N, C-alpha and C positions, 0 to 999 in steps of 0.2 A: 576306159575304166581300168581299175587294177584289182586283181583278185587278192583279198586280204586274208582269207581263211578257207580251209577245206576240211570238213569232218565227215567221216563215213565209217560204216561197219562192214564194207565189202572185204573180200579177201585182200591181204596186204599187197601193195604195189599196183593195184588196179587204177587208183586215182592219182597217186603221188607223182608219177612220172608224166602222165598224160595231162593232168590238170594241176600244175604246181602252184603253190602259194607265191604271191608276189608278182605273178605274171601280168604284164600290161595287155589289155584287150582293146582292140579297135573294132567296134561293132557297127555294121552298116545299118542304114535306116530300115525300119520295118521289123526288126528283130523283137522278140517277146520282151527282152530285158528293157529295151528303150521304150517300148509301148507301156510297160508298167510305170516307168519313171515319168513319161510324158503325161499320162492320164491320171496318175496317182491311184490307180485301181489294181487290185491283185489280178494276176493272170493265172487261171486254173485250167490245167489240162488233165482230166481224170485218167486218160490212158494215152500214152505216147505211142502212136503206131509208127510204122516205118517211114511214111511220108513226113510226119511231124519230126521224127528224129533226123531225117535228111535236112529239114529246114534249120533245126537247132544246130546241127554240126556244120552247115554250109560255110559260115565265116571262117572256120578253122581248116584251111586247105592243107596244112602240113601234118595233120593227124586225123585219125578216125575216132570221133567221139560217139558215134551212133550206138555202140554197145552199152554205153553208160546210161542212155536215155530210153532205149526201146523197151516197151512193155511196162514202164513204170508210170506212176502218177507224178505230175509236175505242178509245183506251186511257186510262183514268183511274186514276192511281196515287196513293194517299194519301201525304201527308207526315206521318209519325208519329214523334215523338221522345220518349223517356222516358214512353211511355204516353199522350201528349197529341197529339191531331190538330191540325196546324197549317194544313193546306190540301191542295191537290191539284196534281199535274202532269197536264195533259190533252194528249194527243198524237193527231194525226190523220195518216193516210197517204192519199195520193191514190189514186184508183181504178186508175191505170195501174201501180201498184207492188205488190209482194207485201205481204200482210197481216203482222201481228205474229205471230212464231212463238214457241216456248217459249224459245229463246235470248234473243229480244228481251224477253220478259216477265221472265226472270231478271235480265238486265242492267239493265233499267229499274227493277225492284224494288230492286236494290242501290243504284242511283244515287239513288232517292228516299229510301232510308234514310240514306244519307250526307248528302244535301242537307238533310234534315230535321234531322239532328244539327247540321250547320253553322249552320242558321238558328236553332235553339234556343240554341246556344252564343253566337251573336251577340246574341240577345235578353238572355241572362243577363249577358253582358259589358257591354252597353249599360246595363242596369239597375244594375249595380255602379258603372259610371262615373258615371251620373247621381246615384246615392246619394252617392258620394264628392264630386262637385262641389257638390251641395246642402249636404252637411255642411260642406264647406270654405267655401262662401259664407256659411252661417249663422254660422260662427265668426269671420268677419272683420268688423271694425268698419264701421259705415255712414258716418257723417260725422265729421270730426275735431272734437274738443271745442273750445269757445270759452273760452279761459282768458286770464287777465291776464298780460301780459308775454311771450307767445309766440304764434306762428302755426304751425299744423300742416297739412300737405298729404300725402295718400296717393296712390299709384298702384299698381295691381296688374294684372298681365297673366298669365293662366294659360298653362300649357304648350300648345303647338299640337296635340300628340297627346293624344287622350283617355286613352290608357294611362298618361300621365305626370302624372295628377293627384297633386299633391304635398302636402307639409305645411308650406309657407311660411305664416307668420303675422306680423302686426304690430299694434301698438296704441299709443295715446297715452292715458294715464290721469291725470286730475286728482288731485293729492295735496293734503293739508293745507298751509296756508301759501302758497297760490298756486303751489306747485311742480308740476312736470309729469314724469310717468314715461313713458319712451319705450322700447319693446321691439320687436326684430325677431328672428325665429327661423326655423329650417328643420329640420324632422324629416327624417332621412335615409331615403331610399326613396320609393316612390310607391304610390298605390292607396288603397283604403279604410282599411287599417290606419294608414297614415301620416296621413291626414286625421283619423281618430279620435284618435290620439295627439296631434296638433296641437291639437285641441279641448280635450283634458284639460290640456295644458301651458298653453295660453292662459288657461283658466279659473283655473289655479293661480297664474299670474303676476298676474292681476287681483286675486285674493284676497290674495296676499302683499303686493302693492303697496298695497292698501287698508289693510293693517296698518302701512304706512310702513316696510316692511322695507328695510334698506340694500342696495345693489346686490350686493355680494359675498355677503351672507347669503342674499339672495333666490335667487341662482344655486345656492348650496349646498343650500337646501331643495328647489329644483326638481330638482337632481341626485338627491337622495334619493327624490323622488316617481317619477322615471323608472326608477330601479332597482327600486322596489317594483312598478311596473307589469309588469316582466318583463325577461328578458335580451334584449339586442339592440336595445332601444329607445334610439336615440341621436338627439341633436338639437344643433344649434349655436344659440347665443342671445347677444344683446347687449342689456344693460339699462342705461339711463341715467336720471338724475334731474337736471332743470334747476331751479335756484333763481333766480327772477328778482329777488329782493331782494338776495341775496348775489352774484348774477351769477357763479355757478359751475355746472359740470356735472360730475357724478360718474358714472363709467362702469365697468362690469365686463363682461368678455368670456369666453364659454365656446366657444372655437374658431370664432367667427363672423368674417365679413368685417369688417375694421375700418372705422369711419366716416370721412367726410371733413368737415373743418371749414373753412368759407370765411369769411375775415375780411371786415369791412365794405368794404375796398378791393378785394375780388374775388380776392385770393390765397388759394389753397387748399392744404391739407396733409392727408395721411393721418395720423390720430392713432396714435401709437405706444403701444399698450396691451398689457399682458400677455395673451398669446394665450389661455391656458387650454385645458383639454381639453373636448371636447363633453359636454353633459349626458347622463348615463347611464353614463359611464365610471367615475366614483367614485374616491376616494382622492387627489384633488388639490385644493388650495385655489383660490379665485377671488379675485384681488386687485383692489380697486377703486382707481381713479385719479381725483383731483379736479383739474380744470383751470379757470382763469378764462376767461370768455367775454365779449367786448365786445358792447354793444348794436349791433344791425345785422348780426351774424354769423349764419351758417346752418350747421346740422349736417345731414348727409345720411347716412342709413343705408339699406342695401339687402341683398338676398340674392344669392348667387353666380350665379343665373340671369341677372342683368343683366351680369355681368362676364366670365364664362367662356364661351368658345366653342371650337370645334375649332382655329380659327386664332388664338386669343388666350388666354393664361393669366391667372391671377388678378392677378399683379403688373402686367402690361400693362393689364388692365382697370381697375385702380385708377388708374394714371397717366392713362388716357384719361378716366376719370370726373372726376379732378381738373381736367384741362384743359377738359373740357366745362363744368364748373361755373364755372370762372373766366371763360369766355366767355358764360355764360348770363345772361339779364336778371335784375335783382334780384327781380322778382315771383316768388313761390314756385311758383305754378301754371305760369307760363311756363318756369321753370327745370326743373321736373319733366318737362314736355312735351319740352323740348330734350334732356334726358338720355335719355329713352326713344327719341326720334327718332335721336339720335346713337349710342347703344350698344345699344338694345333691338332686337328682331326682331318682325315681325308674326306670326311662327309660331315662337316660342321653343321650344327643346328642353326647357327647365325653367321652372318658374314664376318670375316676376319680381315682387318686392315692393320698393317704394321709399317711404321716409318722409323728408320734408324738414321741418325745424323752424327757424323764424326766431326768433332771440333778440332781444326788444325790451326786456326788463327792466321792472321796476316803478319809476316815478319816485320819487326820494327824498322828495319832498313828499307822497307817498301812503303813507308808512310812518312810524309813530310808536312809540317804544319807551321804556319806563321801567324802571329798576331799583328795586325796592321793598324797603324795610327790613322785615324779618320781625317786625313789631310791630303791635298792633291798629290804631293810627292810620293805617297804610298804606292800609287799605281806603277810608277817607274821602278820603285824598289821591288815591288812584287814581281814585275817582269824579269828583273835580274835574278831573283831567287828561283823562279821557275826554270829559267834557262840553266842555271847552275845545277839544279837537281836533275834535270833531264840529261845533262852531260854525264853526271854520276851514274845514271841508270842506263847509259848507252842508248838513249832515245833522242839523239841530236836531230834526227830527221823530222821529229814532231815539234821542235822548238818554235818555229814561226807560228804555226797554227795554235799551239797551246798557249803561247804568250799572248796572242791576240785575244783568244776567247777568255782567258783568265783576267786579262786587263778589262775586258768589257764587263764581266761580272763584278769585278772590284769597283769599277767606276759607277755601275748601277747602285751598288751597296753604299758608296760614298754619297751619291746624289739623292737617292730615293730611300735609303735605309735609315737606321738610327743606331746609336750606341756603338758598341765594340764591333770590329770586323775581323774575321778570321778566315784564312785561306788554307786549304788542305789538299794535298795530292796523294793518291793511293795507286800504287802499281799492283793490279791484280790480273784478272783475265783481260781487263781493259784498263786504260788509264782514266782515273776518276779525279775530277777537280770539283771541289766544293767551296763556296763562299758563304759564310755565315754572317748575319748581322742581327741586331736586336729589334729591327722593325717588324711590324705585324702585317703590312700590306704585301701580298704576293704579287710579283711582276707577271705580266702577261704579254704574249706575242701580239704585236699590232703591225699594221701596214703603214709604212712611211711614204709620204708623197715625195716627188722628185725634188721639191724645194725645201723639205724639212731638214733641219739641222740636227735632229736627234731621232731616236726611235728605231735605230737599226741594229742595236746591240744584240738583242735576242734573235733577230733575223740571221745575223752572222752565226750565232750559236746553233740555231736550228738547222742551218744549211751545212755547217762544217763539222758538227759533232755527230756521232752515231746516235746518241740519245741525250735528252736533257729533261729537266723538270724542276719542280719546287716542292717543298713541303715545310710545314710548320714544326717548330721545336717547342720545348717547354717555355722558352722566353723570347723566341724570335722566329727566324726562318732560315732556310738553306736553299740556295740556288746551285744546281749542279749540272755537270755534263760528263759524258763518257766519250772517249775516243779509242777506237779499236787499235790494238797493237798488231 
């Protein structure tokens, strides 16, 4: 057991040093305290004589507790809630006062029952809050991804009150072609349910983004998932895709706080996006908007916990955020810290999530693209172009592997694709090769028998490349692979 509280009106110092708060107690069997908890009945000693005081003080061999008990009335009331013994309340009355009567016993028994129920409720509440917080933390990303053409920084500050554990989430997801998916969302409500719904939605966004789903379609599928989870599960969400080669950002909004775009010269503006309805409402489209972005600009996304307070509405919060970003240093970490210091609170009423993305772009010299004529000779020509570009990039050692894999993808596009064919190489954190064609059928990996004369192209890609995949475009498909540098 552990002593959690000591209150007395004896002379100062008599109890504090001998019976300190927080002391761990190891009580042997047969003591009055254990008897009260095991039986669930109050132990009443009208007068503690010397023999009884000896028994009470016997477990404590390092000090003499007998003077604290001798001559007094003793009452030990068990704290029992929902059939479980939590501890005891031990009461002593001085010898010059009347002992405990039946009214005292009834009053203290009722007090102990109510106190035990409050303690047990507090434990259950704390356990629920801890579970929600652990679930929330486990669902949030650890470190921002290291991607070509962009820098990402996160900040997250949970609500100051434990009861306000919410469903804010954010993520940055590397996509094929050196692109980057950025998402910020907020499940309406607080508690364990909101944290659990947040986890499911975040997992769904990662899955859909991995399929290279366009922003508007991603939000539509997320809306369908939320409605299948049950009625009343609502969330706001903002999803964006940054293309560092085309230097564009495509955004779709589902009732979330609009982002702020800061130009390289420091001027900021709130992006005017179609607001959309929250995820889970259903029956409304989600319109995507594509905007050009300059190298050196920054996009800042957040949840409403940063902007809204009792003395500040959302529009005013957005204006203050824009002004704060305009005055913030260009370093992303310093800018995030400045925003939290200027707008955030050390004890916020709601969770605060902040994502800042710096747009650097991929240099034009690190991108090579060729339009291929759909005829057999194009494969040999493509191999030659790939080899020449790898020499220019000082990647001669990769030439045999990249030539082989690029020619396999080009051959598949020629034999099984349709329309125009395009090959693109991107030198970023890894070497990316993409082959585009107008065909709608996505290739898939299959097992080739020993006597088969085809079917090994994607097996080669799967074994020799670090990563590979396929995704649809507006008019066709792309098959891609990455090779580590």
